[in-house]
N, C-alpha and C positions, 0 to 999 in steps of 0.2 A: 381555636375552632378550626375544624377541617374545611378546607376550601372545596366548594362544590364545582363540578365540571360545568363549563359553559357550552359544551358540545351538544348538538341536537341529539335527541333520544334515538337509540338504535332499535328500540322495541318495535316500532311500527313497520319499518322495512323488513325486519326479521320475520315478524308475524305474517306479513303479506307473502314473503317468500315461502314460508311453511305452508300457507294456504294454497299457493299456486302449485307447489309440489304434491300436496296431498290430494287435491281435487283434480288436477290435470285438465286436459282439453284446451283448445284454442278459442272455442266459442264462448260467448257470455253465458253465465249460468241462468237457467230459467228463474224467474222471480220467486217462485215458491219452493225452490230446491234448498237442500241443506247448504250447498256451496254459496248460494246467495245470502243465506242467513249468516254464514261464517264471514263472508266479505263485509256485510253490514256491521257485524260485531268488531271486526278488525278496523274498520273505518272509525268506529266510536273509540276504540282503544288508541288509535293514532291521535285523536283529538285530546284524549286524557293525557297521553304521554307528552304532547306538546305543552299542555297546561302545566304539567309537572316540571318540564324543562324551563318554562317561563318563571315558575316560582323559585326554582333553584337559582336562576340568574338574578332574580330580585333579592334573594338572600345574600348572594355574593356581592351585589352592588351595595347593599346595606352594610355589610361587613367592611367593604372597602371604604365606604364613606365614614364609618365609625373610626377606622384607623387613621383617617386623614384629619379628624377633629382633635387636634392636639390641645386646644383650649377649652374643651368641653368639661363641664363640672362632673363630679362623681355621680350626681343624680341623673344628669343627661346620659352619661355612659350606661348607668344601670337601666334606664328606660330603653335605650337602644339595644342593649343585650337582651332584655326581656322580649322586645319585639322580634329580634332575630331568632331567639329560642322558640317563641310561639310559632313563627313561620316554619322553622325547621321541624317542629313536632307535627305540624300539618303535613309537611312534605313527606315525612316518614310514614304517616298513616295513609296518605294517598298512594304512596308507592306500594305499601303492603296490599292495599285493596287492588291496585292494578296488577300486581304479581299474581293474585288469586284469579283474576279474570283471565290473565294470560294462560295460566295453568288449565283453566276450564276450557278455553278455546283450543289449546294444544290437545287436551284429552278428546274433545269433540272431533278434531281433525283426524286423530288416530282412529277413532271409532268410525268416522265416515269412510276412511280408507280400508277398514276391515282389519286393522292391526290387532292381533290377539293379545299382545302384551305391550301396550304403549309405554314408552320411557318417560312417564310424567311423575314427578315427585309428589308425595302425598301432602306436603306442606309447601307454602311459597318459598321460593329461593331467597336466600339472604345475600345481600350485596356487600 
């Protein structure tokens, strides 16, 4: 099984940087502006990204614990593997949904900036 990274997600800081560059200005955005809506969406993305990172860390810890159980029965190992696989499947699905949201926010940022041809892929990026 592939070892998952325990590094914090880089999605949120990157998205915030994109928002800052696209929106511009030093003053806070008015509450009803597109920039404020994008900032709220980015804050929600940051929460989701951190939850994904926590789940990845949980999977890694479970895999490490399973390797350390030298005296586990085949049934115990099978149960542990099933648990890890189920969490990994959840992680993949959540990551795909997050990638779609990121692409939507990027497209919105380009639209807000008046970019006539935003470089947003039509499908979520694969990692």
